[in-house]
N, C-alpha and C positions, 0 to 999 in steps of 0.2 A: 542540411539545416544548420543555422548559425545559433550560438548562445550569445545574446547581446547583454551588455551591462549598461544600465541607464543611471544617469546622475542628474540632479536638479540643481542648476545654477541660474543664470539669467535666462537661459533657454534650455529645454530638454535635449540632451545629447546622449549618444550611446556609442559603445565600441564593442566590437566582436572579441570575446575572450576565448572562443573556441569554435572550430569549424569541423562539421561532420558531413563531408560531401557524399551524397547518395543515401544518407541515413535520416531517420526521423526522430524527433524529440517529442514523445506523446504525453508524458506525465512529469510534473514537477511539483515539489513540495518545499515551501520555505520553512526551515526549522532552525533552532537556535545555533547550530553549528554551521549553518550555510544552506545552500540550495542543493537538494537531492533530486536527480532527474534520470530518466530512462532514455537510453539511445538504442534505436531498433535498426539493425542492418539488415533490412528485408530485401528478398529477391525484387528485381534482377540485379541490383548492385551490390547486394550482400547475400550471406549464407543463412540469414534468419537469426543470427546471434543477437541476444538482448543484453545490454550492459547497463550497469548502475554507475552513475558519476556523481561527484560532489564538487561543488565550487563555492569559493568565498568571494567570487565577483572579480577575480583577477586571473590572468592567463596562467600564471605560476601556480595558483591555488585551485586549478581545475583539473581534476584527475579521475581516471576510472578506478573503482574500488571493488567491482565484482563483475563476473561475466557468466552468462548461461547459454550454451550452444543450443540450437533448435533441436528438440528430440525427434528422432526418426518417426515420421508419420504423425507428429504432434505439433503443438504450438506453444509459445511462451509469451506471457504477458505479466506486467508488474502493476500492482495497485499500491500507491503511497498514501500515507495518512494525510488528512486535512492540514492546512496551514497551522503549525504550532501545536498539533494534537499530541505529540509525544517526542521526547528526547532522552535517550537515543530513539531513533525512529523504528517503529515496527511496521512491517509492510508485508503484503501478501504477494506471493509468486505463483502464477498459474503455470505449471510446468508442462501440461499436456492437454490435449483436447478431450481426454476421457474423464475429466472431472477432478483429477488429482491436483491439489494445491499444497503450497508450502508457505509456512510463516517464517519470515526472516527477521532479524534485528541488525541495526547498524548505528554506529556512533559517528559515521562519516569517514571511517578508516578502513583499509582493506583487512587489517588484522582482526578487527572485531566486527566484521560483517559475516553473520553465521546463521545457519538454519536453527529454528526452534522446535518446529513440529511439522509432520506431513499429515495432510487431511485427505483421505481417500474419497469420501463422498461429500463432506461439508466444504463449502466455500467460505473462507474468512472475509468478512466485510469490513476490513480495517480502514480502507480508503474512504468509505462513506460514513462511518459512524464510530471510529475508535475514540475514546476519551480517556484522559488520565484520571485515576481515582485511587486514593489511599496508597500511593507509591507504585501502582501497577497500571496497565493499560486494559481497559475493558472493551470488548468488541463483540459484534454479533457474527454468527455463522448461519449459512442457509444450506439446506439439503432439500431433496425431493422425495416425498413419501411415494414409493412405488405402488402401493395399493390404492391410495386416493388420488395420486398425481397432483398432490397439493404441497406447497412449499413449507418446510418446518424450520423454525429458527431456534437457536440456543444462545445463551449468553456465556462468554468466556472471559477469562482474565489471564494476563501474563505479566510476570515481574521481570521479564527479560532472560529467564533461564528455561531450558527444556522442562525441568521438573516442576517449574512454577507456571507452566502454561496448562491450564486446566479448565474444564467445563464447570460453570456455576449452576445454571438451571436451564432445563428445556422449557421453552415458551409454548403456549397453546398453539395448535395447528391453525386455528381459526378463531375469530372473536367478532363481535359486533363493531369493533373498532377498526377492523381491517388487518393489515400486515405490519408487523414491526419493521420500521424502516431505519432508525438510527437512535443512538444514545445521546443524551444531553445532560450537562450538569444541572442538579436541582438545588433549590434553596435548602440550606442546611447540609446535612451529611448523607447524601443519597444520590441516586441516579434516576433521571426521568427517561422513560422509554417512549419514543415518538412513534405512533401508529399512523398508517394511511392506507389508501387503496390505490392499486396500480391503475395507471392511465388506461 
């Protein structure tokens, strides 16, 4: 895959700022410090390693900042926040197929890309619904109730530190409104929880 840079002058032009032969670029998020994206070196051309890269739109400013080898018998995937959702970026890393997930934070540098918390059963939904609120990032997690086989959601917040990544409240397992899907900013000093039903 190629990472292009587009500029708008008299006509739309683009230039390749990085090339990843045999790899795939699956997720990307535009944040204040630049573009954060994931590079997947999947078989047969790669060994399953997943990398996190940052780019300012130039070849010199495009670099790898973190790497996760494929776990034995498992899989790795990265979920990045929505465009401009948070800076530094908070993102979820699915480290294996058994449901274990990790929450990481990055300011676009290798030195400050670090793990905040490991979730054994809950899946952080940072990519689909994380929002900045009162100096922290709020996001939903989802787990499965083994007795009812029904999804259970909780509201979490993080201030970018392990000790500041905590659960706020567990949401009802079911309601007439459907399932909690995402968080949105509300008028005034609050958060609106958007509900919906799966297709």
